[in-house]
Short mmCIF file of the C-alpha atoms (twelve columns), coordinates in Angstrom:
data_MODEL
# 
_entry.id   MODEL 
# 
loop_
_atom_site.group_PDB 
_atom_site.id 
_atom_site.type_symbol 
_atom_site.label_atom_id 
_atom_site.label_alt_id 
_atom_site.label_comp_id 
_atom_site.label_asym_id 
_atom_site.label_seq_id 
_atom_site.Cartn_x 
_atom_site.Cartn_y 
_atom_site.Cartn_z 
_atom_site.pdbx_PDB_model_num 
ATOM 1   C CA . MET A 1   4.509   -41.841 -15.947 1 
ATOM 2   C CA . ARG A 2   5.576   -38.557 -14.469 1 
ATOM 3   C CA . ARG A 3   5.080   -35.542 -16.246 1 
ATOM 4   C CA . HIS A 4   8.676   -34.440 -16.636 1 
ATOM 5   C CA . GLN A 5   9.441   -37.656 -18.715 1 
ATOM 6   C CA . ARG A 6   6.592   -37.561 -21.328 1 
ATOM 7   C CA . SER A 7   8.205   -37.393 -24.945 1 
ATOM 8   C CA . LEU A 8   6.917   -34.632 -26.852 1 
ATOM 9   C CA . ALA A 9   3.677   -35.070 -29.049 1 
ATOM 10  C CA . THR A 10  3.752   -31.916 -31.001 1 
ATOM 11  C CA . PRO A 11  6.455   -29.721 -32.640 1 
ATOM 12  C CA . ILE A 12  8.366   -27.346 -29.819 1 
ATOM 13  C CA . ALA A 13  8.861   -23.924 -30.402 1 
ATOM 14  C CA . LEU A 14  11.561  -21.445 -29.578 1 
ATOM 15  C CA . GLY A 15  12.264  -18.308 -27.023 1 
ATOM 16  C CA . LEU A 16  13.021  -16.697 -23.785 1 
ATOM 17  C CA . CYS A 17  14.917  -13.579 -23.469 1 
ATOM 18  C CA . ALA A 18  18.925  -14.326 -22.947 1 
ATOM 19  C CA . ALA A 19  18.982  -11.696 -20.188 1 
ATOM 20  C CA . LEU A 20  17.031  -14.525 -18.155 1 
ATOM 21  C CA . ILE A 21  19.141  -17.343 -18.322 1 
ATOM 22  C CA . SER A 22  20.962  -17.787 -14.955 1 
ATOM 23  C CA . GLY A 23  23.170  -20.703 -15.611 1 
ATOM 24  C CA . ALA A 24  22.587  -23.152 -12.998 1 
ATOM 25  C CA . LEU A 25  19.255  -23.617 -11.388 1 
ATOM 26  C CA . PRO A 26  19.255  -22.904 -7.672  1 
ATOM 27  C CA . ALA A 27  18.987  -25.971 -5.426  1 
ATOM 28  C CA . ARG A 28  15.258  -26.360 -3.979  1 
ATOM 29  C CA . ALA A 29  13.786  -28.902 -1.808  1 
ATOM 30  C CA . GLU A 30  11.859  -31.874 -3.618  1 
ATOM 31  C CA . PRO A 31  7.968   -30.921 -4.095  1 
ATOM 32  C CA . SER A 32  5.396   -32.557 -1.867  1 
ATOM 33  C CA . ALA A 33  2.775   -34.853 -3.113  1 
ATOM 34  C CA . ALA A 34  0.249   -32.138 -3.268  1 
ATOM 35  C CA . GLU A 35  2.467   -29.813 -4.894  1 
ATOM 36  C CA . LYS A 36  3.098   -32.412 -7.754  1 
ATOM 37  C CA . ALA A 37  -0.649  -32.777 -8.165  1 
ATOM 38  C CA . VAL A 38  -1.107  -29.120 -8.476  1 
ATOM 39  C CA . ALA A 39  1.906   -28.998 -11.094 1 
ATOM 40  C CA . GLU A 40  -0.026  -31.877 -13.141 1 
ATOM 41  C CA . ALA A 41  -3.262  -30.406 -13.137 1 
ATOM 42  C CA . LEU A 42  -1.437  -27.104 -14.406 1 
ATOM 43  C CA . PHE A 43  0.469   -28.840 -16.990 1 
ATOM 44  C CA . ASP A 44  -2.698  -30.863 -18.306 1 
ATOM 45  C CA . ALA A 45  -4.808  -27.436 -18.333 1 
ATOM 46  C CA . ALA A 46  -1.812  -25.538 -20.418 1 
ATOM 47  C CA . LEU A 47  -1.758  -28.700 -23.094 1 
ATOM 48  C CA . ASP A 48  -5.649  -28.410 -23.505 1 
ATOM 49  C CA . LEU A 49  -5.188  -24.611 -23.976 1 
ATOM 50  C CA . MET A 50  -2.512  -25.092 -26.644 1 
ATOM 51  C CA . ARG A 51  -4.115  -27.759 -28.625 1 
ATOM 52  C CA . GLN A 52  -7.274  -25.205 -28.748 1 
ATOM 53  C CA . GLY A 53  -4.903  -22.626 -29.804 1 
ATOM 54  C CA . ARG A 54  -5.094  -20.283 -26.785 1 
ATOM 55  C CA . SER A 55  -1.552  -20.490 -26.013 1 
ATOM 56  C CA . ALA A 56  -1.537  -16.776 -24.376 1 
ATOM 57  C CA . GLU A 57  -3.447  -18.662 -21.744 1 
ATOM 58  C CA . ALA A 58  -1.484  -21.483 -21.595 1 
ATOM 59  C CA . CYS A 59  2.111   -20.168 -20.841 1 
ATOM 60  C CA . PRO A 60  1.381   -18.600 -17.367 1 
ATOM 61  C CA . LYS A 61  0.001   -22.030 -16.466 1 
ATOM 62  C CA . LEU A 62  3.183   -23.704 -17.583 1 
ATOM 63  C CA . GLU A 63  5.130   -21.185 -15.931 1 
ATOM 64  C CA . GLU A 64  3.646   -22.102 -12.689 1 
ATOM 65  C CA . SER A 65  3.588   -25.764 -13.144 1 
ATOM 66  C CA . HIS A 66  7.288   -25.673 -13.792 1 
ATOM 67  C CA . ARG A 67  7.932   -23.456 -10.663 1 
ATOM 68  C CA . VAL A 68  6.068   -26.009 -8.521  1 
ATOM 69  C CA . ASP A 69  7.487   -29.155 -9.687  1 
ATOM 70  C CA . PRO A 70  10.392  -28.678 -12.416 1 
ATOM 71  C CA . GLY A 71  10.597  -30.891 -15.440 1 
ATOM 72  C CA . ILE A 72  12.512  -30.818 -18.621 1 
ATOM 73  C CA . GLY A 73  9.097   -31.750 -20.481 1 
ATOM 74  C CA . THR A 74  7.287   -28.651 -19.044 1 
ATOM 75  C CA . LEU A 75  10.326  -26.588 -19.948 1 
ATOM 76  C CA . LEU A 76  10.036  -27.748 -24.028 1 
ATOM 77  C CA . TYR A 77  6.518   -27.079 -23.786 1 
ATOM 78  C CA . LEU A 78  6.719   -23.884 -22.081 1 
ATOM 79  C CA . ALA A 79  9.331   -23.068 -24.995 1 
ATOM 80  C CA . GLU A 80  6.884   -23.922 -27.550 1 
ATOM 81  C CA . CYS A 81  4.078   -21.995 -25.926 1 
ATOM 82  C CA . TYR A 82  6.732   -18.838 -26.104 1 
ATOM 83  C CA . GLU A 83  6.919   -19.228 -29.646 1 
ATOM 84  C CA . ASN A 84  3.210   -19.678 -30.579 1 
ATOM 85  C CA . THR A 85  2.838   -16.299 -29.002 1 
ATOM 86  C CA . GLY A 86  5.541   -14.507 -30.704 1 
ATOM 87  C CA . ARG A 87  7.868   -14.173 -27.508 1 
ATOM 88  C CA . THR A 88  10.974  -15.535 -29.668 1 
ATOM 89  C CA . ALA A 89  13.928  -14.594 -27.621 1 
ATOM 90  C CA . SER A 90  11.989  -16.119 -24.273 1 
ATOM 91  C CA . ALA A 91  11.430  -19.307 -26.408 1 
ATOM 92  C CA . TRP A 92  15.074  -19.619 -27.517 1 
ATOM 93  C CA . ALA A 93  16.607  -18.961 -24.108 1 
ATOM 94  C CA . THR A 94  13.798  -21.722 -22.761 1 
ATOM 95  C CA . PHE A 95  15.132  -24.210 -25.067 1 
ATOM 96  C CA . ARG A 96  18.899  -23.669 -24.425 1 
ATOM 97  C CA . GLN A 97  18.133  -24.153 -20.988 1 
ATOM 98  C CA . ALA A 98  16.223  -27.556 -21.618 1 
ATOM 99  C CA . MET A 99  18.800  -28.656 -23.818 1 
ATOM 100 C CA . SER A 100 21.456  -28.115 -20.646 1 
ATOM 101 C CA . GLU A 101 19.177  -29.873 -18.305 1 
ATOM 102 C CA . SER A 102 18.684  -32.733 -20.520 1 
ATOM 103 C CA . ARG A 103 22.588  -33.212 -20.929 1 
ATOM 104 C CA . ALA A 104 22.885  -33.210 -17.198 1 
ATOM 105 C CA . ALA A 105 20.021  -35.956 -17.061 1 
ATOM 106 C CA . GLY A 106 21.430  -38.288 -19.766 1 
ATOM 107 C CA . GLN A 107 18.331  -37.415 -22.091 1 
ATOM 108 C CA . ALA A 108 20.446  -36.974 -25.303 1 
ATOM 109 C CA . GLU A 109 17.186  -37.147 -27.653 1 
ATOM 110 C CA . ARG A 110 15.856  -34.774 -25.780 1 
ATOM 111 C CA . ALA A 111 19.168  -32.353 -25.561 1 
ATOM 112 C CA . ARG A 112 19.424  -32.794 -29.436 1 
ATOM 113 C CA . LYS A 113 15.799  -31.860 -30.188 1 
ATOM 114 C CA . ALA A 114 16.187  -28.737 -28.053 1 
ATOM 115 C CA . GLN A 115 19.410  -27.433 -29.583 1 
ATOM 116 C CA . ALA A 116 18.164  -27.723 -32.973 1 
ATOM 117 C CA . ARG A 117 14.883  -26.025 -32.149 1 
ATOM 118 C CA . ALA A 118 17.049  -22.930 -30.369 1 
ATOM 119 C CA . ALA A 119 19.459  -23.058 -33.312 1 
ATOM 120 C CA . ARG A 120 16.610  -22.742 -35.865 1 
ATOM 121 C CA . LEU A 121 15.603  -19.897 -33.930 1 
ATOM 122 C CA . GLU A 122 18.659  -17.747 -33.003 1 
ATOM 123 C CA . PRO A 123 19.201  -16.374 -36.482 1 
ATOM 124 C CA . THR A 124 15.846  -14.640 -36.552 1 
ATOM 125 C CA . LEU A 125 16.076  -13.030 -32.949 1 
ATOM 126 C CA . SER A 126 15.437  -9.265  -32.164 1 
ATOM 127 C CA . LYS A 127 18.090  -7.628  -30.260 1 
ATOM 128 C CA . LEU A 128 18.486  -4.573  -28.051 1 
ATOM 129 C CA . SER A 129 21.682  -2.532  -26.954 1 
ATOM 130 C CA . ILE A 130 21.600  -0.204  -24.397 1 
ATOM 131 C CA . ARG A 131 24.557  2.484   -24.004 1 
ATOM 132 C CA . VAL A 132 25.086  4.603   -21.246 1 
ATOM 133 C CA . ALA A 133 26.936  7.928   -20.994 1 
ATOM 134 C CA . PRO A 134 30.123  7.376   -18.828 1 
ATOM 135 C CA . GLU A 135 29.188  10.396  -16.787 1 
ATOM 136 C CA . ASN A 136 26.180  8.121   -15.806 1 
ATOM 137 C CA . LEU A 137 28.606  5.303   -14.371 1 
ATOM 138 C CA . SER A 138 30.226  7.615   -11.715 1 
ATOM 139 C CA . LEU A 139 26.635  8.498   -10.352 1 
ATOM 140 C CA . PRO A 140 25.863  6.682   -6.777  1 
ATOM 141 C CA . GLU A 141 22.853  4.230   -7.372  1 
ATOM 142 C CA . PHE A 142 22.831  4.732   -10.935 1 
ATOM 143 C CA . THR A 143 19.962  2.426   -12.478 1 
ATOM 144 C CA . VAL A 144 18.829  1.615   -15.951 1 
ATOM 145 C CA . ARG A 145 15.363  -0.477  -16.319 1 
ATOM 146 C CA . SER A 146 14.291  -2.410  -19.293 1 
ATOM 147 C CA . SER A 147 10.705  -3.130  -19.099 1 
ATOM 148 C CA . GLY A 148 10.569  -2.609  -15.453 1 
ATOM 149 C CA . LYS A 149 13.422  -4.987  -14.998 1 
ATOM 150 C CA . VAL A 150 17.268  -3.699  -13.632 1 
ATOM 151 C CA . VAL A 151 19.646  -3.891  -16.383 1 
ATOM 152 C CA . GLU A 152 22.916  -5.321  -15.167 1 
ATOM 153 C CA . ARG A 153 25.983  -2.915  -15.920 1 
ATOM 154 C CA . ALA A 154 27.895  -5.691  -17.317 1 
ATOM 155 C CA . VAL A 155 25.396  -5.771  -20.320 1 
ATOM 156 C CA . PHE A 156 25.547  -2.219  -21.278 1 
ATOM 157 C CA . GLY A 157 26.666  -1.979  -24.960 1 
ATOM 158 C CA . ILE A 158 26.029  -5.661  -25.880 1 
ATOM 159 C CA . ALA A 159 23.012  -6.701  -27.787 1 
ATOM 160 C CA . ILE A 160 20.682  -8.811  -25.630 1 
ATOM 161 C CA . PRO A 161 17.942  -10.967 -27.297 1 
ATOM 162 C CA . VAL A 162 14.647  -9.614  -26.751 1 
ATOM 163 C CA . ASP A 163 11.082  -10.329 -27.377 1 
ATOM 164 C CA . PRO A 164 9.244   -8.175  -30.181 1 
ATOM 165 C CA . GLY A 165 7.308   -5.608  -28.952 1 
ATOM 166 C CA . GLU A 166 7.191   -1.724  -27.463 1 
ATOM 167 C CA . ILE A 167 10.051  -1.801  -24.530 1 
ATOM 168 C CA . ALA A 168 10.320  0.978   -22.149 1 
ATOM 169 C CA . ILE A 169 13.777  1.951   -20.819 1 
ATOM 170 C CA . GLU A 170 14.429  4.240   -17.924 1 
ATOM 171 C CA . ALA A 171 17.428  5.568   -16.507 1 
ATOM 172 C CA . SER A 172 17.926  7.179   -12.869 1 
ATOM 173 C CA . ALA A 173 19.738  8.192   -9.820  1 
ATOM 174 C CA . PRO A 174 19.159  10.331  -6.679  1 
ATOM 175 C CA . GLY A 175 19.222  13.912  -7.267  1 
ATOM 176 C CA . HIS A 176 19.232  13.711  -10.929 1 
ATOM 177 C CA . GLU A 177 16.087  13.865  -13.378 1 
ATOM 178 C CA . THR A 178 14.992  10.497  -14.672 1 
ATOM 179 C CA . TRP A 179 15.405  9.937   -18.245 1 
ATOM 180 C CA . THR A 180 12.767  7.944   -20.325 1 
ATOM 181 C CA . THR A 181 12.284  6.469   -24.063 1 
ATOM 182 C CA . THR A 182 10.211  3.679   -25.625 1 
ATOM 183 C CA . VAL A 183 11.679  1.534   -28.344 1 
ATOM 184 C CA . LYS A 184 9.455   -0.887  -30.683 1 
ATOM 185 C CA . LEU A 185 11.226  -3.958  -32.041 1 
ATOM 186 C CA . GLY A 186 9.715   -5.791  -34.918 1 
ATOM 187 C CA . LYS A 187 10.289  -9.320  -35.559 1 
ATOM 188 C CA . ASN A 188 13.214  -11.166 -37.742 1 
ATOM 189 C CA . LYS A 189 16.255  -9.772  -36.556 1 
ATOM 190 C CA . ALA A 190 15.145  -5.912  -35.591 1 
ATOM 191 C CA . VAL A 191 17.986  -4.294  -33.948 1 
ATOM 192 C CA . ALA A 192 17.793  -1.185  -31.614 1 
ATOM 193 C CA . ASN A 193 20.509  1.040   -29.881 1 
ATOM 194 C CA . VAL A 194 19.565  3.210   -27.048 1 
ATOM 195 C CA . ASP A 195 22.029  5.890   -25.899 1 
ATOM 196 C CA . VAL A 196 21.433  6.751   -22.490 1 
ATOM 197 C CA . PRO A 197 22.483  10.545  -22.149 1 
ATOM 198 C CA . PRO A 198 23.842  12.269  -19.065 1 
ATOM 199 C CA . LEU A 199 21.022  12.721  -16.628 1 
ATOM 200 C CA . ASP A 200 20.585  16.155  -16.054 1 
ATOM 201 C CA . ARG A 201 20.595  17.218  -12.052 1 
ATOM 202 C CA . LEU A 202 17.855  18.340  -10.267 1 
ATOM 203 C CA . GLU A 203 17.756  22.177  -9.533  1 
ATOM 204 C CA . ALA A 204 17.089  23.141  -5.764  1 
ATOM 205 C CA . PRO A 205 13.395  23.810  -5.385  1 
ATOM 206 C CA . PRO A 206 12.723  27.801  -4.640  1 
ATOM 207 C CA . PRO A 207 11.968  29.066  -1.259  1 
ATOM 208 C CA . ALA A 208 8.615   28.857  -0.119  1 
ATOM 209 C CA . PRO A 209 6.604   32.135  -0.283  1 
ATOM 210 C CA . GLY A 210 7.731   34.716  2.652   1 
ATOM 211 C CA . GLU A 211 10.711  32.799  3.470   1 
ATOM 212 C CA . PRO A 212 14.328  33.943  2.943   1 
ATOM 213 C CA . PRO A 213 16.544  31.816  0.623   1 
ATOM 214 C CA . PRO A 214 18.711  29.175  1.931   1 
ATOM 215 C CA . GLY A 215 21.838  31.207  3.312   1 
ATOM 216 C CA . GLU A 216 20.235  34.624  3.337   1 
ATOM 217 C CA . ALA A 217 19.828  36.161  6.743   1 
ATOM 218 C CA . VAL A 218 16.473  37.213  7.868   1 
ATOM 219 C CA . GLY A 219 17.136  41.037  8.268   1 
ATOM 220 C CA . PRO A 220 20.246  43.139  8.319   1 
ATOM 221 C CA . ALA A 221 22.834  42.767  11.251  1 
ATOM 222 C CA . PRO A 222 23.240  45.744  13.193  1 
ATOM 223 C CA . ALA A 223 26.326  47.912  13.013  1 
ATOM 224 C CA . ARG A 224 29.230  47.149  15.360  1 
ATOM 225 C CA . GLY A 225 28.689  49.341  18.583  1 
ATOM 226 C CA . ALA A 226 24.992  50.134  17.768  1 
ATOM 227 C CA . ALA A 227 22.668  49.701  20.469  1 
ATOM 228 C CA . ALA A 228 20.574  46.600  20.236  1 
ATOM 229 C CA . PRO A 229 16.738  46.912  19.209  1 
ATOM 230 C CA . ALA A 230 14.418  47.277  21.794  1 
ATOM 231 C CA . PRO A 231 12.406  43.889  22.611  1 
ATOM 232 C CA . THR A 232 8.987   43.617  21.238  1 
ATOM 233 C CA . PRO A 233 6.554   44.332  24.178  1 
ATOM 234 C CA . ALA A 234 4.191   41.444  25.084  1 
ATOM 235 C CA . PRO A 235 0.847   41.690  24.169  1 
ATOM 236 C CA . ALA A 236 -1.325  43.153  26.924  1 
ATOM 237 C CA . PRO A 237 -3.792  40.732  29.026  1 
ATOM 238 C CA . ALA A 238 -7.196  40.806  28.174  1 
ATOM 239 C CA . PRO A 239 -9.400  42.997  30.295  1 
ATOM 240 C CA . ALA A 240 -11.334 41.300  33.017  1 
ATOM 241 C CA . GLY A 241 -14.588 42.371  31.189  1 
ATOM 242 C CA . SER A 242 -13.604 40.239  28.238  1 
ATOM 243 C CA . ARG A 243 -12.523 37.343  30.285  1 
ATOM 244 C CA . GLY A 244 -16.175 37.639  32.082  1 
ATOM 245 C CA . ASP A 245 -18.061 37.846  28.709  1 
ATOM 246 C CA . ALA A 246 -16.339 34.662  27.319  1 
ATOM 247 C CA . MET A 247 -16.854 32.632  30.769  1 
ATOM 248 C CA . ARG A 248 -20.491 33.836  30.661  1 
ATOM 249 C CA . THR A 249 -21.089 32.540  26.979  1 
ATOM 250 C CA . LEU A 250 -19.312 29.280  28.039  1 
ATOM 251 C CA . GLY A 251 -21.746 29.055  30.535  1 
ATOM 252 C CA . LEU A 252 -24.484 29.381  28.647  1 
ATOM 253 C CA . VAL A 253 -23.430 27.041  26.106  1 
ATOM 254 C CA . VAL A 254 -22.277 24.168  28.536  1 
ATOM 255 C CA . GLY A 255 -25.962 24.826  30.492  1 
ATOM 256 C CA . GLY A 256 -27.634 24.379  27.390  1 
ATOM 257 C CA . ALA A 257 -25.912 21.162  26.643  1 
ATOM 258 C CA . GLY A 258 -27.084 20.059  29.950  1 
ATOM 259 C CA . ILE A 259 -30.572 20.577  29.312  1 
ATOM 260 C CA . VAL A 260 -30.312 18.820  26.161  1 
ATOM 261 C CA . GLY A 261 -28.835 15.754  28.227  1 
ATOM 262 C CA . LEU A 262 -31.608 16.032  30.579  1 
ATOM 263 C CA . GLY A 263 -34.171 15.892  27.680  1 
ATOM 264 C CA . VAL A 264 -32.376 12.500  26.609  1 
ATOM 265 C CA . GLY A 265 -32.307 11.017  29.833  1 
ATOM 266 C CA . THR A 266 -36.089 11.704  30.054  1 
ATOM 267 C CA . PHE A 267 -36.677 10.268  26.496  1 
ATOM 268 C CA . PHE A 268 -34.747 7.004   27.623  1 
ATOM 269 C CA . GLY A 269 -36.575 6.575   30.815  1 
ATOM 270 C CA . VAL A 270 -40.117 6.944   29.378  1 
ATOM 271 C CA . LYS A 271 -38.980 4.364   27.096  1 
ATOM 272 C CA . ALA A 272 -37.302 1.803   29.753  1 
ATOM 273 C CA . LEU A 273 -40.884 2.309   31.484  1 
ATOM 274 C CA . SER A 274 -42.750 1.416   28.330  1 
ATOM 275 C CA . LYS A 275 -40.712 -1.559  27.844  1 
ATOM 276 C CA . ASN A 276 -40.913 -3.016  31.230  1 
ATOM 277 C CA . GLY A 277 -44.746 -2.701  31.085  1 
ATOM 278 C CA . ASP A 278 -44.827 -4.442  28.012  1 
ATOM 279 C CA . ALA A 279 -42.768 -7.046  29.512  1 
ATOM 280 C CA . GLU A 280 -44.848 -7.713  32.038  1 
ATOM 281 C CA . GLY A 281 -47.824 -8.615  29.811  1 
ATOM 282 C CA . TYR A 282 -45.581 -11.571 28.485  1 
ATOM 283 C CA . CYS A 283 -44.111 -12.449 31.694  1 
ATOM 284 C CA . LYS A 284 -46.899 -13.499 34.368  1 
ATOM 285 C CA . GLY A 285 -45.350 -13.356 37.950  1 
ATOM 286 C CA . GLY A 286 -42.194 -15.520 38.943  1 
ATOM 287 C CA . SER A 287 -38.811 -14.507 39.305  1 
ATOM 288 C CA . THR A 288 -38.195 -15.708 35.914  1 
ATOM 289 C CA . CYS A 289 -39.691 -15.162 32.143  1 
ATOM 290 C CA . GLU A 290 -40.097 -18.043 30.052  1 
ATOM 291 C CA . ASP A 291 -41.388 -16.285 26.994  1 
ATOM 292 C CA . PRO A 292 -38.630 -15.059 24.725  1 
ATOM 293 C CA . ARG A 293 -40.596 -11.775 23.599  1 
ATOM 294 C CA . GLY A 294 -40.673 -11.018 27.557  1 
ATOM 295 C CA . VAL A 295 -36.850 -11.594 28.085  1 
ATOM 296 C CA . THR A 296 -35.969 -9.217  25.022  1 
ATOM 297 C CA . LEU A 297 -38.429 -6.362  26.261  1 
ATOM 298 C CA . THR A 298 -36.941 -6.764  29.876  1 
ATOM 299 C CA . GLU A 299 -33.229 -6.363  28.322  1 
ATOM 300 C CA . GLU A 300 -34.373 -3.540  26.059  1 
ATOM 301 C CA . ALA A 301 -35.852 -1.978  29.237  1 
ATOM 302 C CA . SER A 302 -32.481 -2.253  31.425  1 
ATOM 303 C CA . SER A 303 -30.680 -1.128  28.479  1 
ATOM 304 C CA . ALA A 304 -32.895 2.055   28.074  1 
ATOM 305 C CA . ALA A 305 -33.023 2.757   32.073  1 
ATOM 306 C CA . THR A 306 -28.994 2.727   31.815  1 
ATOM 307 C CA . ALA A 307 -28.882 5.277   29.074  1 
ATOM 308 C CA . SER A 308 -31.172 7.552   31.026  1 
ATOM 309 C CA . ASN A 309 -29.354 7.276   34.016  1 
ATOM 310 C CA . ILE A 310 -26.247 8.119   32.197  1 
ATOM 311 C CA . ALA A 311 -27.650 11.224  30.106  1 
ATOM 312 C CA . PHE A 312 -29.486 12.295  33.679  1 
ATOM 313 C CA . GLY A 313 -26.227 12.503  35.028  1 
ATOM 314 C CA . VAL A 314 -24.277 14.498  32.464  1 
ATOM 315 C CA . GLY A 315 -26.979 16.447  32.079  1 
ATOM 316 C CA . ALA A 316 -27.482 17.513  35.561  1 
ATOM 317 C CA . ALA A 317 -23.336 18.008  35.874  1 
ATOM 318 C CA . ALA A 318 -23.391 20.317  32.731  1 
ATOM 319 C CA . VAL A 319 -26.370 22.417  34.038  1 
ATOM 320 C CA . ILE A 320 -25.076 23.078  37.330  1 
ATOM 321 C CA . GLY A 321 -21.565 23.566  35.741  1 
ATOM 322 C CA . GLY A 322 -23.072 26.257  33.294  1 
ATOM 323 C CA . ALA A 323 -24.767 28.001  36.192  1 
ATOM 324 C CA . VAL A 324 -21.436 28.372  38.016  1 
ATOM 325 C CA . LEU A 325 -19.475 29.596  34.800  1 
ATOM 326 C CA . TYR A 326 -22.529 32.160  34.317  1 
ATOM 327 C CA . LEU A 327 -22.634 33.428  38.004  1 
ATOM 328 C CA . VAL A 328 -19.012 33.764  38.943  1 
ATOM 329 C CA . ALA A 329 -17.973 35.482  35.217  1 
ATOM 330 C CA . PRO A 330 -15.725 38.140  36.882  1 
ATOM 331 C CA . ARG A 331 -17.001 41.726  36.107  1 
ATOM 332 C CA . SER A 332 -13.250 43.373  37.098  1 
ATOM 333 C CA . SER A 333 -9.991  42.000  37.819  1 
ATOM 334 C CA . SER A 334 -10.241 38.476  39.429  1 
ATOM 335 C CA . GLY A 335 -8.694  35.405  39.893  1 
ATOM 336 C CA . VAL A 336 -10.990 32.882  39.023  1 
ATOM 337 C CA . GLN A 337 -9.684  29.258  38.257  1 
ATOM 338 C CA . VAL A 338 -12.204 26.813  36.535  1 
ATOM 339 C CA . GLY A 339 -11.497 23.182  36.459  1 
ATOM 340 C CA . PRO A 340 -12.685 19.288  36.303  1 
ATOM 341 C CA . LEU A 341 -13.195 17.173  39.202  1 
ATOM 342 C CA . VAL A 342 -13.013 13.880  38.908  1 
ATOM 343 C CA . ASP A 343 -12.635 11.461  41.988  1 
ATOM 344 C CA . ALA A 344 -13.941 7.705   42.853  1 
ATOM 345 C CA . ARG A 345 -17.326 9.265   43.578  1 
ATOM 346 C CA . ASN A 346 -17.787 12.514  41.717  1 
ATOM 347 C CA . VAL A 347 -17.694 14.187  38.463  1 
ATOM 348 C CA . GLY A 348 -17.970 17.773  37.829  1 
ATOM 349 C CA . LEU A 349 -16.409 21.322  37.707  1 
ATOM 350 C CA . ARG A 350 -14.110 22.786  40.598  1 
ATOM 351 C CA . VAL A 351 -14.464 26.854  40.828  1 
ATOM 352 C CA . GLY A 352 -12.298 28.883  42.892  1 
ATOM 353 C CA . GLY A 353 -10.466 31.991  43.051  1 
ATOM 354 C CA . THR A 354 -10.917 35.503  44.576  1 
ATOM 355 C CA . PHE A 355 -13.178 38.159  43.456  1 
ATOM 356 C CA . GLU A 356 -13.436 41.963  43.789  1 
# 
């Protein structure tokens, strides 16, 4: 027998927040066989948990089971699960939904049971009314949230059934301070009225230190007919001697880096020779080597040789470039130009200009 055709074996409880009642359910495609199997497994696991008194763990499984494969039987058990966990408003609304769907499906007995459970629970519901100051209603994008969910303007000022417990209320609008409060609702006909006051407008942030306030001129405007202030003279170019010192320092740095590169190239070169010698001990003649250890050593020797060639090339170029920078550094006015030289065959520095 299909899951949503089962009769109820245990008493059905009540509850679901009335704000969640949506009227008609949206049409959805018939679930696949795989989806039905998942829904059935979730349903069975939830019933086992409820029999063990672990309804708090069972409710999410029933919710997911009904989402995957909606069924009236699942709704009734979900309402009972909500009631077992104290979510009376959620249980009441779920029973009301099960009643409507049972009537539409011609299941009069289920509709009668769901209606009786909802009617028994309705007098005990706790309710929340959120009233909003009229000034807020004219604010663009004014929003009120209850427990993180948006409250529609149509229900402002109406007492809505809610589950007992702490409820966080938040009101916000762009350019205004956010207003928040928390109410705690007990069980059995508890009622809470929340009044949202006019939101305070945010003040403009103060100007940053050293900056004039908005709309204020940076300095006093010159009087009519007065001569315009003299332009600030451009800073004098650095003397040739300071440029030369900078170039010589740069030359030493670049040359030093080149010497390090030559050292790295030497290290990898020695490593390549060593690995190659070790490989020859495993590869006895011929153009191929059958020993895996010899193959590995040969590959390591090749990698080290490549790294050595690159390091030597970069190091040599840096040493030469550093030497050129040091030697051509001007000691008086000069027009020295230094730049990179890169083409298909060469990588280095290009130095040119006139010297005195």
